[in-house]
N, C-alpha and C positions, 0 to 999 in steps of 0.2 A: 139867212137867219131871220126869225121873226122876233120882234122886240116883245118881251114878256113882262118887263117891269112897268109899273104904273106910269112913270114919268118918261119912259123911252130914253132917247139919247139926249138927256139934259146935260148941263155943264159938268156935274161930277162924274157921270158915266162917260162923257166924252173925254174928260181928263184921264180916266183910267185907260181908255183906248190909246190915247196919245202916249202915255207912259209905257204901255206895253209895246206899242209899235216902235218906240225909240230903242228897244232892246235888239232889234233886228236890222240887218243891212238891206233886206228886200224892200222893194217898192210895194206898199200896201195901200189899196184903195177900198173905199166903201161906197157903194152905189145904191141909189134909190131909183130903180128902173121906172116906177110909175110916174116920177117927176122928171126923169132924165137928168138927174144931177149926180155928180161924183165928188168924193171927198178924199183928200190925202189923209191917211190915218194919223199922220204926225202933226196935223193942223186942227186945233180945237175949233177954230172959226169955221173951217170947211165942214167939220163934222156937225156942228150946230146948224149950219146952213141946210143940211139934209132935212131938218124939221121932221125927224122920225119919231113918232109917238108910239104908244102902246098898240100892238097889233100890226104895225107896219113891217114890211119885209125889206131887208137890205141884202145886198150881195157883197161879200168880202172877197177880194182878189189880191194875191201876192205873187210877185215875180222876183226871183233871185235865188241865191245859194241856200238861204234858210227859209224859203217860202213855206214849206210844209210845217215847220215849227211855228212860224209866225201865224199862219192860218189856224193852227190848232189852239194856240194860246189866246188869240183874239176871239175865236169862236167860243171858247170856254167862258169868256166874260159875258158874251151875249146869252149863252145857254143857261148861265146861272143868274141872269137878271142883274148883273153888276153888283151882286151881293145885297140886293134890295128886297129879295123875296125869300 
């Protein structure tokens, strides 16, 4: 996913991801391959550590029984700019 909102994965956007990830039992990670860092989608500090701003690309991965639903839901947050655009 490419971050399309002006502030990228800032605190409010990261909190939205954490809330959404908490709805699923799957293990969900967000990675920034250009920096080689990975974040647990249930940890706001991990997500903020990605330092992913506007235009940066992240990879979302989920493993588990509800992985497909988790990916769809979290991808929608990114695709809609966390409601900021």
